[in-house]
N, CA, C and O atoms as a GROMACS GRO file, in nm:
protein
  340
    1MET      N    1   0.082  -0.119   0.000
    1MET     CA    2   0.000   0.000   0.000
    1MET      C    3   0.087   0.125   0.000
    1MET      O    4   0.059   0.220  -0.074
    2LYS      N    5   0.191   0.128   0.081
    2LYS     CA    6   0.279   0.243   0.085
    2LYS      C    7   0.345   0.267  -0.051
    2LYS      O    8   0.369   0.381  -0.091
    3TYR      N    9   0.373   0.157  -0.119
    3TYR     CA   10   0.437   0.166  -0.250
    3TYR      C   11   0.345   0.236  -0.350
    3TYR      O   12   0.390   0.317  -0.431
    4ARG      N   13   0.216   0.204  -0.346
    4ARG     CA   14   0.118   0.263  -0.438
    4ARG      C   15   0.105   0.414  -0.412
    4ARG      O   16   0.096   0.493  -0.506
    5VAL      N   17   0.103   0.453  -0.287
    5VAL     CA   18   0.092   0.596  -0.252
    5VAL      C   19   0.216   0.671  -0.300
    5VAL      O   20   0.204   0.781  -0.352
    6ALA      N   21   0.332   0.612  -0.282
    6ALA     CA   22   0.456   0.676  -0.326
    6ALA      C   23   0.459   0.691  -0.477
    6ALA      O   24   0.499   0.796  -0.528
    7VAL      N   25   0.416   0.589  -0.551
    7VAL     CA   26   0.412   0.596  -0.697
    7VAL      C   27   0.310   0.699  -0.742
    7VAL      O   28   0.335   0.775  -0.836
    8ALA      N   29   0.195   0.703  -0.675
    8ALA     CA   30   0.092   0.799  -0.712
    8ALA      C   31   0.141   0.942  -0.690
    8ALA      O   32   0.116   1.030  -0.773
    9LEU      N   33   0.211   0.966  -0.582
    9LEU     CA   34   0.264   1.100  -0.556
    9LEU      C   35   0.372   1.139  -0.656
    9LEU      O   36   0.380   1.256  -0.694
   10ILE      N   37   0.452   1.045  -0.696
   10ILE     CA   38   0.559   1.075  -0.791
   10ILE      C   39   0.501   1.105  -0.929
   10ILE      O   40   0.549   1.194  -0.999
   11LEU      N   41   0.397   1.031  -0.968
   11LEU     CA   42   0.341   1.047  -1.100
   11LEU      C   43   0.240   1.161  -1.111
   11LEU      O   44   0.202   1.199  -1.222
   12THR      N   45   0.197   1.215  -1.000
   12THR     CA   46   0.101   1.326  -1.000
   12THR      C   47   0.171   1.453  -1.048
   12THR      O   48   0.274   1.491  -0.993
   13PRO      N   49   0.115   1.519  -1.150
   13PRO     CA   50   0.179   1.643  -1.198
   13PRO      C   51   0.165   1.754  -1.095
   13PRO      O   52   0.059   1.772  -1.034
   14ILE      N   53   0.271   1.826  -1.076
   14ILE     CA   54   0.274   1.936  -0.980
   14ILE      C   55   0.300   2.064  -1.059
   14ILE      O   56   0.396   2.072  -1.135
   15GLY      N   57   0.213   2.162  -1.041
   15GLY     CA   58   0.229   2.290  -1.110
   15GLY      C   59   0.340   2.371  -1.045
   15GLY      O   60   0.331   2.408  -0.928
   16VAL      N   61   0.443   2.399  -1.122
   16VAL     CA   62   0.553   2.479  -1.070
   16VAL      C   63   0.564   2.602  -1.158
   16VAL      O   64   0.574   2.591  -1.281
   17LYS      N   65   0.564   2.716  -1.098
   17LYS     CA   66   0.576   2.840  -1.172
   17LYS      C   67   0.721   2.857  -1.216
   17LYS      O   68   0.814   2.841  -1.137
   18ALA      N   69   0.738   2.891  -1.343
   18ALA     CA   70   0.874   2.911  -1.394
   18ALA      C   71   0.933   3.036  -1.333
   18ALA      O   72   0.868   3.140  -1.327
   19GLN      N   73   1.053   3.026  -1.288
   19GLN     CA   74   1.119   3.141  -1.228
   19GLN      C   75   1.196   3.215  -1.335
   19GLN      O   76   1.270   3.155  -1.413
   20THR      N   77   1.177   3.343  -1.338
   20THR     CA   78   1.248   3.426  -1.435
   20THR      C   79   1.327   3.532  -1.361
   20THR      O   80   1.298   3.562  -1.245
   21SER      N   81   1.425   3.585  -1.428
   21SER     CA   82   1.507   3.688  -1.365
   21SER      C   83   1.456   3.828  -1.396
   21SER      O   84   1.519   3.927  -1.360
   22GLU      N   85   1.340   3.836  -1.463
   22GLU     CA   86   1.283   3.967  -1.497
   22GLU      C   87   1.226   4.033  -1.373
   22GLU      O   88   1.176   3.967  -1.282
   23ALA      N   89   1.235   4.164  -1.372
   23ALA     CA   90   1.175   4.240  -1.263
   23ALA      C   91   1.024   4.248  -1.289
   23ALA      O   92   0.982   4.243  -1.405
   24PRO      N   93   0.946   4.260  -1.187
   24PRO     CA   94   0.802   4.272  -1.209
   24PRO      C   95   0.771   4.395  -1.294
   24PRO      O   96   0.845   4.494  -1.290
   25ALA      N   97   0.663   4.390  -1.370
   25ALA     CA   98   0.628   4.499  -1.461
   25ALA      C   99   0.606   4.630  -1.385
   25ALA      O  100   0.649   4.736  -1.430
   26LYS      N  101   0.541   4.622  -1.271
   26LYS     CA  102   0.514   4.743  -1.195
   26LYS      C  103   0.557   4.720  -1.051
   26LYS      O  104   0.502   4.635  -0.981
   27ALA      N  105   0.654   4.795  -1.008
   27ALA     CA  106   0.700   4.781  -0.870
   27ALA      C  107   0.600   4.850  -0.778
   27ALA      O  108   0.553   4.960  -0.807
   28VAL      N  109   0.568   4.786  -0.670
   28VAL     CA  110   0.475   4.843  -0.574
   28VAL      C  111   0.553   4.937  -0.484
   28VAL      O  112   0.643   4.896  -0.411
   29GLU      N  113   0.517   5.063  -0.490
   29GLU     CA  114   0.584   5.162  -0.408
   29GLU      C  115   0.503   5.184  -0.281
   29GLU      O  116   0.380   5.191  -0.284
   30SER      N  117   0.572   5.194  -0.172
   30SER     CA  118   0.501   5.221  -0.048
   30SER      C  119   0.463   5.368  -0.047
   30SER      O  120   0.545   5.455  -0.078
   31PRO      N  121   0.338   5.397  -0.012
   31PRO     CA  122   0.296   5.537  -0.012
   31PRO      C  123   0.373   5.615   0.094
   31PRO      O  124   0.406   5.563   0.201
   32THR      N  125   0.401   5.740   0.062
   32THR     CA  126   0.472   5.822   0.159
   32THR      C  127   0.376   5.853   0.273
   32THR      O  128   0.265   5.904   0.252
   33LYS      N  129   0.418   5.823   0.391
   33LYS     CA  130   0.333   5.842   0.507
   33LYS      C  131   0.345   5.987   0.554
   33LYS      O  132   0.454   6.039   0.576
   34GLU      N  133   0.230   6.050   0.566
   34GLU     CA  134   0.229   6.188   0.614
   34GLU      C  135   0.254   6.191   0.764
   34GLU      O  136   0.215   6.100   0.838
   35LYS      N  137   0.318   6.295   0.806
   35LYS     CA  138   0.343   6.313   0.948
   35LYS      C  139   0.212   6.355   1.015
   35LYS      O  140   0.141   6.442   0.965
   36ASN      N  141   0.183   6.293   1.128
   36ASN     CA  142   0.063   6.329   1.203
   36ASN      C  143   0.083   6.462   1.274
   36ASN      O  144   0.191   6.491   1.325
   37ILE      N  145  -0.024   6.540   1.277
   37ILE     CA  146  -0.025   6.668   1.348
   37ILE      C  147  -0.123   6.652   1.463
   37ILE      O  148  -0.237   6.612   1.443
   38CYS      N  149  -0.077   6.682   1.583
   38CYS     CA  150  -0.162   6.665   1.701
   38CYS      C  151  -0.209   6.801   1.750
   38CYS      O  152  -0.134   6.899   1.752
   39ARG      N  153  -0.335   6.807   1.791
   39ARG     CA  154  -0.395   6.929   1.846
   39ARG      C  155  -0.467   6.894   1.975
   39ARG      O  156  -0.515   6.782   1.993
   40SER      N  157  -0.475   6.991   2.063
   40SER     CA  158  -0.556   6.977   2.184
   40SER      C  159  -0.694   7.032   2.153
   40SER      O  160  -0.707   7.145   2.106
   41MET      N  161  -0.796   6.951   2.179
   41MET     CA  162  -0.932   6.992   2.146
   41MET      C  163  -1.020   6.984   2.270
   41MET      O  164  -1.008   6.892   2.350
   42ALA      N  165  -1.106   7.082   2.284
   42ALA     CA  166  -1.203   7.083   2.394
   42ALA      C  167  -1.313   6.984   2.359
   42ALA      O  168  -1.372   6.991   2.252
   43THR      N  169  -1.340   6.894   2.451
   43THR     CA  170  -1.441   6.790   2.424
   43THR      C  171  -1.560   6.799   2.518
   43THR      O  172  -1.644   6.708   2.522
   44GLY      N  173  -1.569   6.905   2.594
   44GLY     CA  174  -1.681   6.919   2.685
   44GLY      C  175  -1.646   6.890   2.830
   44GLY      O  176  -1.731   6.905   2.918
   45SER      N  177  -1.524   6.849   2.856
   45SER     CA  178  -1.483   6.827   2.994
   45SER      C  179  -1.380   6.933   3.031
   45SER      O  180  -1.347   7.019   2.949
   46PHE      N  181  -1.331   6.927   3.150
   46PHE     CA  182  -1.232   7.025   3.194
   46PHE      C  183  -1.097   7.003   3.129
   46PHE      O  184  -1.018   7.097   3.113
   47MET      N  185  -1.071   6.880   3.091
   47MET     CA  186  -0.942   6.850   3.030
   47MET      C  187  -0.956   6.840   2.878
   47MET      O  188  -1.049   6.779   2.827
   48ALA      N  189  -0.863   6.901   2.808
   48ALA     CA  190  -0.862   6.892   2.662
   48ALA      C  191  -0.812   6.754   2.621
   48ALA      O  192  -0.734   6.691   2.692
   49THR      N  193  -0.859   6.709   2.506
   49THR     CA  194  -0.819   6.580   2.452
   49THR      C  195  -0.722   6.604   2.338
   49THR      O  196  -0.742   6.694   2.256
   50ARG      N  197  -0.618   6.524   2.332
   50ARG     CA  198  -0.519   6.536   2.225
   50ARG      C  199  -0.566   6.449   2.108
   50ARG      O  200  -0.590   6.329   2.123
   51VAL      N  201  -0.579   6.512   1.989
   51VAL     CA  202  -0.625   6.443   1.870
   51VAL      C  203  -0.517   6.456   1.764
   51VAL      O  204  -0.468   6.566   1.737
   52CYS      N  205  -0.478   6.344   1.702
   52CYS     CA  206  -0.374   6.343   1.599
   52CYS      C  207  -0.436   6.300   1.467
   52CYS      O  208  -0.506   6.199   1.460
   53ASN      N  209  -0.408   6.376   1.361
   53ASN     CA  210  -0.455   6.346   1.226
   53ASN      C  211  -0.349   6.387   1.126
   53ASN      O  212  -0.253   6.456   1.160
   54SER      N  213  -0.367   6.345   1.002
   54SER     CA  214  -0.277   6.388   0.896
   54SER      C  215  -0.312   6.532   0.857
   54SER      O  216  -0.417   6.584   0.894
   55ALA      N  217  -0.223   6.594   0.782
   55ALA     CA  218  -0.246   6.732   0.740
   55ALA      C  219  -0.370   6.742   0.653
   55ALA      O  220  -0.446   6.839   0.665
   56ALA      N  221  -0.393   6.645   0.568
   56ALA     CA  222  -0.511   6.646   0.481
   56ALA      C  223  -0.640   6.637   0.564
   56ALA      O  224  -0.738   6.705   0.534
   57ALA      N  225  -0.639   6.553   0.665
   57ALA     CA  226  -0.757   6.539   0.751
   57ALA      C  227  -0.784   6.668   0.828
   57ALA      O  228  -0.900   6.706   0.845
   58TRP      N  229  -0.678   6.735   0.874
   58TRP     CA  230  -0.698   6.861   0.945
   58TRP      C  231  -0.750   6.969   0.851
   58TRP      O  232  -0.832   7.051   0.892
   59ARG      N  233  -0.705   6.972   0.724
   59ARG     CA  234  -0.757   7.071   0.628
   59ARG      C  235  -0.907   7.048   0.607
   59ARG      O  236  -0.984   7.143   0.602
   60LYS      N  237  -0.946   6.922   0.594
   60LYS     CA  238  -1.088   6.890   0.576
   60LYS      C  239  -1.167   6.932   0.699
   60LYS      O  240  -1.274   6.992   0.687
   61PHE      N  241  -1.117   6.901   0.817
   61PHE     CA  242  -1.183   6.938   0.943
   61PHE      C  243  -1.197   7.089   0.955
   61PHE      O  244  -1.304   7.139   0.990
   62ASP      N  245  -1.090   7.162   0.924
   62ASP     CA  246  -1.094   7.307   0.933
   62ASP      C  247  -1.194   7.366   0.835
   62ASP      O  248  -1.262   7.463   0.866
   63GLY      N  249  -1.204   7.306   0.715
   63GLY     CA  250  -1.302   7.353   0.617
   63GLY      C  251  -1.445   7.332   0.665
   63GLY      O  252  -1.530   7.419   0.647
   64ILE      N  253  -1.470   7.216   0.725
   64ILE     CA  254  -1.605   7.188   0.776
   64ILE      C  255  -1.641   7.283   0.888
   64ILE      O  256  -1.752   7.336   0.891
   65THR      N  257  -1.549   7.305   0.981
   65THR     CA  258  -1.580   7.392   1.094
   65THR      C  259  -1.592   7.537   1.049
   65THR      O  260  -1.672   7.612   1.104
   66ALA      N  261  -1.513   7.579   0.951
   66ALA     CA  262  -1.523   7.716   0.900
   66ALA      C  263  -1.657   7.736   0.830
   66ALA      O  264  -1.719   7.842   0.844
   67ASP      N  265  -1.703   7.636   0.754
   67ASP     CA  266  -1.833   7.645   0.688
   67ASP      C  267  -1.945   7.654   0.790
   67ASP      O  268  -2.039   7.732   0.773
   68GLY      N  269  -1.936   7.575   0.895
   68GLY     CA  270  -2.038   7.578   1.000
   68GLY      C  271  -2.042   7.712   1.071
   68GLY      O  272  -2.149   7.763   1.102
   69ALA      N  273  -1.925   7.770   1.097
   69ALA     CA  274  -1.920   7.900   1.162
   69ALA      C  275  -1.978   8.008   1.071
   69ALA      O  276  -2.049   8.097   1.118
   70GLN      N  277  -1.949   7.999   0.942
   70GLN     CA  278  -2.003   8.098   0.847
   70GLN      C  279  -2.154   8.086   0.838
   70GLN      O  280  -2.223   8.188   0.830
   71GLN      N  281  -2.206   7.967   0.839
   71GLN     CA  282  -2.352   7.949   0.835
   71GLN      C  283  -2.417   8.007   0.960
   71GLN      O  284  -2.524   8.068   0.952
   72THR      N  285  -2.354   7.990   1.073
   72THR     CA  286  -2.407   8.046   1.197
   72THR      C  287  -2.408   8.198   1.190
   72THR      O  288  -2.506   8.261   1.230
   73ARG      N  289  -2.300   8.257   1.141
   73ARG     CA  290  -2.295   8.404   1.127
   73ARG      C  291  -2.401   8.453   1.029
   73ARG      O  292  -2.464   8.556   1.053
   74ASP      N  293  -2.422   8.381   0.919
   74ASP     CA  294  -2.522   8.422   0.820
   74ASP      C  295  -2.662   8.419   0.880
   74ASP      O  296  -2.741   8.511   0.858
   75VAL      N  297  -2.694   8.316   0.955
   75VAL     CA  298  -2.825   8.305   1.019
   75VAL      C  299  -2.842   8.418   1.120
   75VAL      O  300  -2.950   8.477   1.129
   76TYR      N  301  -2.739   8.448   1.195
   76TYR     CA  302  -2.745   8.556   1.295
   76TYR      C  303  -2.771   8.690   1.226
   76TYR      O  304  -2.852   8.770   1.272
   77ARG      N  305  -2.701   8.714   1.114
   77ARG     CA  306  -2.719   8.840   1.041
   77ARG      C  307  -2.861   8.851   0.987
   77ARG      O  308  -2.918   8.960   0.989
   78MET      N  309  -2.920   8.741   0.940
   78MET     CA  310  -3.056   8.746   0.886
   78MET      C  311  -3.158   8.774   0.996
   78MET      O  312  -3.260   8.838   0.970
   79THR      N  313  -3.132   8.728   1.115
   79THR     CA  314  -3.229   8.749   1.222
   79THR      C  315  -3.214   8.885   1.288
   79THR      O  316  -3.306   8.930   1.357
   80THR      N  317  -3.099   8.953   1.270
   80THR     CA  318  -3.079   9.080   1.337
   80THR      C  319  -3.090   9.200   1.243
   80THR      O  320  -3.065   9.313   1.285
   81ILE      N  321  -3.125   9.178   1.116
   81ILE     CA  322  -3.137   9.290   1.023
   81ILE      C  323  -3.257   9.374   1.062
   81ILE      O  324  -3.367   9.321   1.082
   82GLY      N  325  -3.237   9.503   1.072
   82GLY     CA  326  -3.345   9.594   1.104
   82GLY      C  327  -3.378   9.603   1.252
   82GLY      O  328  -3.468   9.677   1.290
   83VAL      N  329  -3.308   9.531   1.334
   83VAL     CA  330  -3.333   9.536   1.478
   83VAL      C  331  -3.233   9.634   1.539
   83VAL      O  332  -3.112   9.616   1.524
   84PRO      N  333  -3.283   9.738   1.607
   84PRO     CA  334  -3.187   9.832   1.670
   84PRO      C  335  -3.112   9.766   1.783
   84PRO      O  336  -3.167   9.685   1.858
   85HIS      N  337  -2.990   9.801   1.793
   85HIS     CA  338  -2.906   9.744   1.901
   85HIS      C  339  -2.912   9.830   2.021
   85HIS      O  340  -2.848   9.800   2.122
   0.00000   0.00000   0.00000
């Protein structure tokens, strides 16, 4: 029985990938990692929380918060037009 298994294993075709000395068509480059920028943010408690993000994430965050602040100012201006101070 052992002899039959050994013969079967020897005669079974095994797929072997041909090795070539060519370099791969496209080398995978590791993306350049951006340096994290950390900020202290007020989160509603007495202690500020340190938050770290990439520069791109902080630009997006700053844009969102600036838009929200501008919308608040616009609403305030619409409600106070014509009202004496």
